[in-house]
C-alpha positions in Angstrom: -0.2 -0.2 0.2 1.2 3.8 -1.1 1.2 6.3 1.2 -1.6 8.6 1.7 -0.7 11.6 -1.0 -3.5 13.5 0.4 -1.9 13.1 4.0 1.4 14.1 2.7 -0.6 17.4 1.3 -1.4 18.4 4.2 1.9 18.0 6.0 3.9 19.9 3.1 1.1 22.9 3.7 2.3 22.9 7.4 5.5 22.3 6.8 5.3 25.7 4.6 8.0 25.2 1.9 11.0 25.8 4.8 13.7 25.4 3.1 15.6 22.8 5.2 12.8 20.3 5.2 13.4 17.8 2.5 11.1 14.7 1.0 13.0 10.7 0.9 10.6 8.1 0.2 11.2 5.3 2.0 9.8 1.9 3.4 7.1 2.6 1.0 6.5 5.7 2.9 7.3 8.9 2.6 9.8 11.1 4.9 10.3 14.6 6.2 13.6 15.6 6.6 15.0 18.3 8.4 18.1 19.2 8.0 19.3 15.9 7.0 17.0 13.6 10.3 13.4 12.4 10.0 10.8 14.2 11.2 7.8 12.7 10.7 6.5 10.0 8.2 3.1 9.3 6.0 3.3 5.3 6.2 2.6 3.3 3.2 0.2 1.3 5.3 -1.6 3.8 6.3 -1.5 6.8 9.2 1.7 8.7 9.9 4.3 8.4 12.6 6.2 11.6 14.4 9.6 11.6 16.0 10.0 12.8 19.3 12.7 13.3 22.9 13.1 9.9 23.9 12.5 11.6 27.3 9.0 13.0 26.5 8.5 9.3 25.0 6.1 7.8 27.2 4.3 10.7 28.6 3.2 11.4 24.3 1.9 8.1 24.3 -0.2 9.2 26.9 -2.0 11.7 24.1 -5.1 10.5 22.6 -4.4 8.5 18.7 -0.8 8.1 19.5 0.4 4.4 20.3 3.9 2.9 20.2 5.5 2.6 16.8 7.0 -0.9 15.9 9.0 -2.1 13.1 9.7 -6.4 12.6 8.5 -6.4 15.9 11.0 -4.3 17.7 9.4 -1.0 19.7 11.1 1.9 18.6 11.6 4.3 21.1 11.7 7.9 20.6 8.8 7.2 17.1 5.3 7.0 17.5 3.1 6.0 15.5 0.0 8.2 14.7 -4.1 7.1 13.9 -6.6 8.4 11.9 -7.7 10.6 15.1 -4.4 12.2 14.5 -4.3 12.4 11.0 -7.9 13.1 10.5 -7.6 16.1 12.5 -6.1 19.4 11.0 -4.8 20.8 14.7 -3.5 17.7 16.4 -2.1 16.9 13.1 -0.3 20.3 12.6 0.9 20.0 16.3 2.5 16.2 15.9 3.9 17.6 12.8 5.2 20.6 14.6 6.5 18.7 17.4 8.6 16.2 14.9 10.1 18.9 12.8 11.2 20.6 16.3 12.9 17.2 17.4 14.8 16.8 14.5 15.4 20.7 13.9 17.6 20.1 17.2 19.9 17.3 16.3 23.3 17.9 14.8 22.5 18.5 10.3 23.3 15.3 8.5 
């Protein structure tokens, strides 16, 4: 399954032409990278994921629509999968995209 093009377009609108944010197709999805660091992705099997500070990870999992990201049976600490409750809301999607960008921007550029 390909990533949701409409979701990717909504993420692009939130990013609003920030010159340091690039896109990269990967694993059937579309990643958004800030200064070369992955920040957010529209997933190939539906939904999205956001990169977060590992120190905030457990608390953020308590938010509605946020679940642990698991790849190949391994939890991806620092990544949160977002369900339709988040991606279906402009306000909530913006909040998570900005959260992912903020964390990626805090990392050294690649």
